[in-house]
N, C-alpha and C positions, 0 to 999 in steps of 0.2 A: 525869313520864315520860315525856309526851308533848311536852312543849317541845324536850325535848331532842333529840327522834327527829327532830323538824319543822328546828329546828338543822342538824343533822345531815344531814338529807336536802337539805337548802337550802344547806350547805357542798359535799357530792357534785354538787350539779348545776354550782355556781359552777365548781366546780376542772373536773367535766368538758368543763362550757362552753370556758372558756380552754382545757382539753389539745386540744380539738376545733379552736379556731379556732388555735393552733397549729400542728398538725399540716395543719392546711388552707392556712395563711400560708408553710409550709414548702414544704408541695406544691407551690406557686404558684410558688417562688422556682425551684424545681426545674426548672419547665417554663421559667420564663424562662430559665434559665442554658442546659437542652436547648437551644431556639431559640438562643438564642445561639452556641453554640456550633455547630449545623448552621449557620448561617446563613456562620458563620467559614469553616469546612470548606467548603461552597459557593463562597466567593469565592474560596477558596487553588485549590480543584479547577477554577476557570476562568479563573485565570490562568495553572495549569500547561499548560492545556489550548492555551488562547493561544500559550504559550512554545516547546510542543512541536510544530507543526505542521512539517509541512515541506515548504517552499516549491517550484512546479513548477519544475522547470528546463527544460524543457521549449519550445519558439517555433514557434506553427504556422506554417508557410509553405505559399503555393499551389501549388507545384509545386517537382519536384528542381531546376528550375534556378533557382527563387528563394531555395533552399536552398543551394543550391552556391555561387550571390553574398554570401548569409548568412556563411556557415560557411569560405568558400574553399577547399574541395574540392570535387569531384561525386561522383555514386554514380551509374550506370548500373542500373537495376532494369526489370523490367519494369512498364508502364504499369497494367495489370489483369492478375490473375488468375481465372480462372474459377471462379465459384462464391462469388466474395467481391466483393459489385458497391462497396460504400465502400473509399477510400482516402484517407487524410491521411498528410501530409509534415510530419515533425520537423525543429527543431535543438537541439541542447544544445550551448551557448556557443558555443566554436570545436572541439569535440571530436569529437561524433558528428552524422550524420545518420541519420533513423528516416522509414523507411515503411510502414507499415499497412493492411493488405488485411483488412478485415472482412464478415463477414456478422451476422446473428442469433444467432447461439449460438459462433462460433469466429474466430481471427484469425489471420493469418499476418505474421509481421514480420522486416523485413528493415535489418540498422543497418550501416553503414560509421565506422571512428574513426578517429583515428590514434593510430600506435602500434602493440602486436604482443600487446598484452594482451587476455585475453578480455572484450568490451564487450555480450555478450549480456544482462544483469542476470538471468539467470535459475539460481537456485543451487536448483534441485531434485537429488535425487541417483535416477537412472536406472537400471533395471538393468541398459541392454545400453549397454556405449559403446566405440567402435571407431575408428579412421583408416581411411580409404580417399581413394585421390587421384579429384581431379574433375578433370579438364583438367591444368592444372599448378600446382593448391592441392591440400595434402596438408590434408584436412579431417575435424575429430573429431564423427562424429556418434553422438549418444546417444539414446533412447528406450529403449519399453518394448515390448514384446511382437513384435517385430519391424518396428515402426516408426521412424521419426526425428523427435524432438521439439525438436530443438539441433541445430545445425550450428554450428562456426567454423571458422576460419582466418583465417592473415594472408597478405600478401607481402611482409612486411619492412619494409613503409610505415606500409600499414592496415589494422586487424584489421573482420573482417566476423562477422555473426551471423545467422543464419535460427531464427526461432523459431516452429513448425509445429504444429496439435492432435492433429500423429502422422502423418504421411505414409508413402507407403514408399521407399526407397533412392531407385527412380531418377527418380520427380519430385524428390525433394528434390536429386539432380543436372541435372535440365533446368532446374531453379531457380537451381541454381549457377554453371550454365554463362549464365546472362543478365544478373549480378551482376558490375558490378567498380569 
């Protein structure tokens, strides 16, 4: 009987060892498969990311005069705005001139473009929106809490947009009077 017990014990040990090795091998294969899958997923994500980048359509210009030469029409706007020491000028293809005034926290942007459609690029929903007359233009002013964050208008040939961090209507009207 002792011999039979030894054989059963030995057989159980061998079967257990084979089962353990099989499970370990399967586990390693699964990990390898998971690694391959993860690697393939990462590669696909990188390719998708590379393919979905939006190109920068804006070209830096040194001055408004350079911008006018590059685009074929001019923009008259203030050279500086008090409290906004950084000024940059850009053009987009043959369609828009943009001048941006910046400080550490905010910016003011003025755009002029061909056509009469809204060229602001501002898709925010504002609490308030009204039409006002500024000089010879009918201007749509939009904003929140009594301030103007966006003003848009056109002269029949060109569209204009003024984006602010939220200015009072008088300051916006004073800026619009300087834009052509």
